[in-house]
Every structure is written in structure tokens, then in C-alpha cells.
C-alpha positions as CSV (number, residue, x, y, z in Angstrom):
1,M,83.2,115.9,94.3
2,P,80.8,113.2,95.9
3,S,77.8,114.7,97.5
4,S,76.7,114.0,101.1
5,A,73.9,111.6,100.1
6,D,76.5,109.7,98.0
7,A,78.8,109.5,101.2
8,T,75.7,108.4,103.1
9,D,74.9,105.4,100.6
10,A,78.5,104.3,100.6
11,S,78.6,104.1,104.6
12,N,75.3,102.3,104.3
13,A,76.3,99.7,101.7
14,P,77.6,96.5,103.1
15,T,81.5,95.9,102.9
16,E,82.7,92.8,100.9
17,P,83.6,91.0,104.1
18,S,80.4,91.8,105.7
19,K,78.3,90.5,102.7
20,Y,80.1,87.2,102.6
21,R,79.7,86.9,106.3
22,D,76.1,87.3,105.9
23,L,75.8,84.8,103.1
24,R,78.0,82.3,105.1
25,D,75.7,82.6,108.2
26,E,72.8,82.1,105.9
27,L,74.5,79.0,104.3
28,E,75.5,77.6,107.8
29,S,71.6,77.6,108.7
30,L,70.9,75.2,105.8
31,T,70.7,71.6,106.4
32,T,72.2,70.8,103.0
33,E,75.4,72.6,104.0
34,A,75.8,71.2,107.4
35,F,79.2,69.8,108.2
36,R,79.4,65.9,109.1
37,P,82.2,65.6,111.7
38,E,81.9,61.7,111.4
39,H,83.0,61.7,107.9
40,S,86.1,64.2,108.3
41,D,88.5,61.3,107.9
42,I,86.5,59.8,105.0
43,D,89.7,60.3,102.6
44,R,91.7,57.9,104.9
45,L,89.2,55.0,104.3
46,S,89.5,52.3,101.7
47,T,87.8,52.9,98.5
48,L,85.2,50.0,99.1
49,D,84.5,51.6,102.6
50,I,83.9,55.0,101.1
51,A,81.6,53.4,98.5
52,K,79.8,51.7,101.3
53,T,79.2,55.0,103.4
54,M,78.2,56.8,100.1
55,N,75.7,54.0,99.3
56,G,74.3,54.1,102.8
57,E,73.6,57.9,102.6
58,D,72.1,57.5,99.2
59,A,69.7,54.8,100.8
60,T,68.1,57.5,102.8
61,V,66.9,59.5,99.8
62,P,63.7,57.6,99.0
63,A,62.2,57.9,102.4
64,A,62.7,61.7,102.3
65,V,61.0,61.6,99.0
66,A,58.2,59.5,100.4
67,A,57.4,62.0,103.3
68,Q,56.6,64.4,100.5
69,L,54.5,62.0,98.5
70,P,51.1,64.1,99.5
71,A,52.6,67.4,98.2
72,I,54.1,66.0,95.0
73,A,50.7,64.4,94.0
74,A,48.9,67.6,94.5
75,A,51.3,69.3,92.4
76,I,51.0,66.7,89.7
77,D,47.4,67.1,89.7
78,A,47.5,70.6,89.3
79,I,50.1,70.3,86.5
80,A,48.2,67.9,84.6
81,E,45.2,70.1,84.8
82,R,46.9,73.3,83.3
83,M,48.8,70.9,80.6
84,G,45.1,69.4,79.8
85,R,44.1,72.6,78.6
86,G,47.0,73.4,76.5
87,G,49.6,74.7,79.0
88,R,53.3,73.9,79.3
89,L,55.4,72.5,82.0
90,V,58.6,74.7,82.7
91,Y,61.5,73.8,85.0
92,A,63.8,76.6,86.1
93,G,66.8,76.2,88.1
94,A,70.7,76.8,88.2
95,G,73.6,74.4,88.4
96,T,72.9,70.8,89.0
97,A,69.1,71.6,89.7
98,G,69.0,73.3,86.3
99,R,70.7,70.6,84.6
100,L,68.2,68.1,86.1
101,G,65.3,70.0,84.8
102,V,66.7,70.3,81.3
103,L,67.6,66.6,81.3
104,D,63.8,65.6,82.4
105,A,62.4,68.2,79.9
106,S,64.6,66.8,77.1
107,E,63.5,63.1,77.7
108,C,59.6,63.9,77.3
109,P,59.6,64.0,73.5
110,P,61.0,60.7,72.8
111,T,59.3,59.1,75.7
112,F,55.7,60.5,75.5
113,N,55.9,62.1,71.9
114,T,55.4,65.6,73.4
115,D,56.4,68.8,71.4
116,P,59.6,70.0,72.7
117,A,57.7,73.2,73.5
118,E,55.6,71.5,76.1
119,V,58.0,70.7,78.7
120,V,60.8,73.1,78.8
121,G,64.0,73.2,81.0
122,L,65.5,76.7,81.8
123,I,68.9,76.9,83.4
124,A,70.5,80.2,84.5
125,G,73.0,81.0,82.1
126,G,71.4,79.5,79.1
127,P,72.3,76.3,77.3
128,G,76.0,76.7,77.8
129,A,75.5,76.3,81.4
130,M,74.7,72.6,80.9
131,T,78.4,71.8,80.6
132,T,80.2,75.0,81.7
133,S,79.6,77.0,85.0
134,V,78.3,80.4,84.2
135,E,79.4,82.5,87.1
136,G,76.9,84.7,88.9
137,A,73.9,83.4,86.6
138,E,72.2,81.8,89.8
139,D,72.2,85.1,91.4
140,S,70.2,86.9,89.2
141,A,66.5,86.9,89.7
142,E,66.0,89.3,86.7
143,L,67.6,86.8,84.4
144,A,64.9,84.4,85.3
145,V,62.3,86.9,84.4
146,E,64.0,87.4,81.1
147,D,64.0,83.7,80.4
148,L,60.4,83.1,81.1
149,S,59.4,86.4,79.3
150,A,61.0,84.9,76.2
151,L,58.4,81.9,76.6
152,H,55.6,84.4,76.7
153,L,54.3,82.6,79.9
154,T,50.4,82.5,80.4
155,A,48.2,81.6,83.2
156,D,47.9,78.1,81.7
157,D,51.4,77.2,82.3
158,A,53.0,75.5,85.3
159,V,56.6,76.7,86.5
160,V,58.4,74.4,88.8
161,G,61.5,76.2,90.5
162,V,64.3,73.9,91.5
163,S,67.0,74.6,94.1
164,A,68.7,72.3,96.6
165,S,69.3,75.2,99.0
166,G,65.7,76.8,98.3
167,R,67.3,80.2,98.3
168,T,68.6,80.5,94.7
169,P,67.5,83.8,93.4
170,Y,67.1,82.5,89.7
171,A,64.8,79.9,91.0
172,I,62.7,82.0,93.3
173,G,62.6,84.8,90.7
174,A,61.3,82.5,88.1
175,V,58.5,81.4,90.6
176,E,57.6,84.8,91.8
177,H,57.4,86.2,88.2
178,A,55.3,83.1,87.1
179,R,52.9,83.4,90.0
180,A,52.3,87.0,89.4
181,L,51.3,86.2,85.8
182,G,48.6,83.8,87.2
183,A,50.8,80.6,86.2
184,L,50.8,77.4,88.5
185,T,54.1,77.5,90.5
186,V,55.8,74.6,92.4
187,G,58.9,75.1,94.4
188,L,61.1,71.9,94.9
189,S,63.8,72.2,97.4
190,C,65.9,70.2,99.9
191,N,65.7,72.3,102.9
192,A,62.6,72.9,105.3
193,D,60.9,76.3,105.5
194,S,62.8,77.5,102.3
195,A,62.2,80.9,100.5
196,L,61.5,78.9,97.2
197,A,58.5,76.7,98.7
198,A,57.1,80.0,100.5
199,A,57.1,81.9,97.1
200,A,55.2,78.9,95.4
201,E,51.7,77.7,95.3
202,H,52.9,74.1,95.9
203,G,56.1,73.7,98.1
204,I,57.9,70.5,98.0
205,E,60.7,70.0,100.6
206,V,62.5,67.0,100.4
207,V,64.9,67.2,103.3
208,V,67.7,64.7,102.7
209,G,70.2,65.9,105.4
210,P,73.8,66.9,105.3
211,E,75.8,65.6,102.3
212,L,78.7,63.2,102.5
213,L,80.8,65.9,101.2
214,T,80.0,69.2,102.8
215,G,77.8,71.4,100.5
216,S,78.0,69.0,97.4
217,T,74.3,69.0,96.7
218,R,74.8,67.4,93.4
219,L,74.7,64.1,95.7
220,K,71.7,63.4,97.9
221,A,69.9,66.6,97.1
222,G,70.5,66.0,93.3
223,T,69.3,62.4,93.6
224,A,66.2,63.6,95.5
225,Q,65.4,66.2,92.8
226,K,65.8,63.7,90.1
227,L,63.3,61.4,91.7
228,V,60.7,64.0,92.2
229,L,61.2,65.5,88.7
230,N,60.8,61.9,87.3
231,M,57.3,61.9,89.2
232,L,56.3,65.2,88.0
233,S,56.8,64.6,84.5
234,T,55.9,60.7,84.3
235,I,52.7,60.8,86.2
236,T,51.5,64.1,84.6
237,M,52.0,62.1,81.2
238,I,49.9,59.2,82.9
239,R,47.2,61.6,83.8
240,L,47.2,63.0,80.2
241,G,46.7,59.6,78.8
242,K,50.3,59.2,77.4
243,T,50.4,55.6,78.4
244,Y,48.2,52.5,78.4
245,G,48.6,50.7,81.7
246,N,52.3,50.8,82.2
247,L,53.2,50.9,78.3
248,M,54.7,53.9,76.5
249,V,52.1,54.0,73.7
250,D,53.0,57.6,72.8
251,V,56.7,56.7,72.3
252,R,58.3,58.4,69.3
253,A,60.1,55.8,67.0
254,S,62.9,57.9,66.0
255,N,65.6,55.4,65.9
256,E,66.0,51.3,65.3
257,K,65.8,50.7,68.9
258,L,62.5,52.6,69.3
259,R,61.0,51.1,66.5
260,A,61.6,47.6,67.6
261,R,60.3,48.8,71.1
262,S,57.2,50.2,69.3
263,R,56.4,46.8,67.9
264,R,57.1,45.2,71.2
265,I,54.5,47.6,73.0
266,V,52.0,46.8,70.3
267,S,52.6,43.1,70.9
268,L,52.2,43.5,74.8
269,A,49.1,45.5,74.5
270,T,47.3,43.2,72.0
271,G,48.9,39.8,71.8
272,A,48.8,40.3,67.9
273,S,50.8,38.3,65.5
274,D,53.8,39.9,63.8
275,E,52.0,40.3,60.6
276,E,49.1,42.1,62.4
277,I,51.3,44.5,64.0
278,E,53.2,45.4,60.9
279,A,49.9,46.0,59.1
280,A,48.4,48.2,62.0
281,L,51.6,50.1,62.1
282,A,51.4,50.8,58.3
283,A,47.8,51.8,58.6
284,T,48.6,54.3,61.2
285,D,51.9,56.0,60.0
286,G,53.7,54.1,62.7
287,E,51.8,55.7,65.7
288,V,51.7,53.0,68.3
289,K,48.6,54.1,70.3
290,N,46.5,54.2,67.0
291,A,48.0,50.9,66.0
292,I,46.9,49.3,69.2
293,L,43.5,50.9,68.9
294,T,42.9,49.5,65.2
295,I,43.8,46.0,66.5
296,L,41.8,45.9,69.9
297,G,38.9,48.1,68.7
298,H,38.5,46.5,65.3
299,V,38.4,49.8,63.3
300,D,40.6,51.2,60.6
301,G,43.3,54.0,60.9
302,P,41.5,57.0,60.2
303,T,38.7,56.0,62.6
304,A,41.4,55.3,65.3
305,A,42.8,58.7,64.8
306,H,39.2,60.2,65.0
307,L,38.4,58.4,68.2
308,L,41.7,59.2,69.9
309,T,41.2,63.0,69.1
310,Q,37.6,62.8,70.6
311,S,39.1,61.3,73.9
312,A,41.9,63.8,74.1
313,G,44.5,61.0,73.3
314,H,43.3,58.7,76.2
315,L,43.5,55.1,74.5
316,R,41.2,53.5,77.2
317,A,38.6,56.0,76.6
318,A,38.8,55.6,72.7
319,L,38.8,51.9,73.1
320,A,35.7,51.8,75.2
321,T,33.9,54.2,72.4
322,A,35.1,51.8,69.5
323,L,33.9,48.6,71.4
324,H,30.5,50.1,72.3
325,T,29.8,51.7,68.9
326,P,27.1,49.8,66.9
């Protein structure tokens, strides 16, 4: 027979309709969930007119990102500082936000020759959630803690929680857990005054406004998140010396296209002949950055490798040393 305490707990627990009413009220307060009555007849338009309308909505996203550039730059400098001392960049999100984080992380090894463990994308529900929705995973802050714990997070790491709404428990849980461990935290959302930004050391709130399809935040919000993630990873890698000018000198030549691109990068950086380029790449085991240094710095392969180690991989600094060494 249930106790009086059990009866009291049951009477205080929210009923299912009440729970969803509260959540509905919360969603209705979010800019990303707002209804656009002017688009209520969009299904009656021609395909071309729908495309024009959608394109017009998308065109507003860069301006929303631009408004957050100071916050983005501050986050990048902080991330680069952590990664410069051996830390990792970890994205954590659910649904579209999680997929975008995984995408950005997965593109870093071939583009910047990073170890796959240096930039990590976590999605609520695990790898299977990349292609199939895992119901309820985004509602679990505890799941985020488990996923981060598996990475053995340290104070040298940086964790970026990504959530269009800024209220996703998985993203907030990841940021709160990371911050408690002393890791750098960034909260990327598309609503102002979000719980995610408040939980993070660096809040980035790209307010893109209501979506063309009510609540479909894979649209403008997703585009905005992709643009910001592009900046976070790319500019961090520039700060870490992964480029020479705008050339991807740390590119990993893992297929025929990238092997051809490697040779083109060496050519653009040095103006060397094909014969010189082939000789430099052969002397440096195909490492583009090292090959450029052998040509421009007039050093051999082992010396190029040593100079780059001394300069923490920054080609300009290594080149300056090579040219000024008697």
C-alpha cells in the first residue's frame, strides 16, 4: 500500500499535459521557434518563388554572424591557447547541431593533418545518431557527462556546446561538466539570453530569427552554426601555424587529388620547378610544409623537420630561423 509520502510526491509531480504545456510555453518564447504568418501560404507558391523566398532568408545569416565576430574571435583565441599547450577541441550537440560538430571535427585531419583525437565531435546518442534520430538522447545532460568522461577531459581542453535553441540539456550538460573540470567552455546558440551561453565561459549567440518552416532549425540556424564552426576550427588552425598564408601546408595527402594538391601548394608557395618539388617532397616523406622549407630555406629534410619542431610547426618562424642561421 503506498505511503502518504508517495501520495504527496505523486500529487506534486507534473501531469503529462502540464509537462508538455510548460515545454510548449518555453518553445514559444524562443526566436528560432517563432511562427511567420507571412509565410503561411508558402505551399501555394511556385517552386521558383519558394526558392527565392528561402534564398532571401538565407541571405540574412552572414549579418547575424557578423554581429557576433568579437565573441567568436575571443573564443578562438582561447581555444588556440589551450590547443597550443596540447589540449583538444571538443564539440557537443544533438541532432543537426551535433551532426555539424561531427562534420567539422572529421574534416580537420585531412585539411590540417591533425590527429583524429585533437578535434572531436560528440553527438547525443552516439555515432548512430548521425544518420538515425536517437529519441530522447538530447534530453539527457547525464549522457553528455558520460560521453565527456570517456574522453578523460582535462583543463587543457576546450568544449563547445552547440544548440540552436540554446536549451538542449545534452549541450548544456556538456558545458557545465567541462567547466567544472576547468576546461574552456563555449556555448553556441541561435537565441539571445540562452541557458547554454550563460553556462559557458564564452557565449556566442547568432540570432538568425524565425525559420521559413516553423521550428526547422536545420535551416538558417544550421547555416549559422556551420559558418561559426568553420571559423572556430579554421582560424584556430591558422593561429596554430597549420597554414602558410592561405595555403593548407599541413594537408594530408591521402588520395590522388590531395597528392596533386600538395604539389600545387608547394608550387604556389615557392615557385619551384616540378623537378625541385618532387625532390623536396621525396626528401621530406611527402610533408608539404617541410618541402616548402627545404626549398625556401635552402636546408635538407632533417634540418627542416628540426626547425619546424623548434618553431612548434609555424613555417614562417622556421623559415626566418633558416634564413638567418649562418
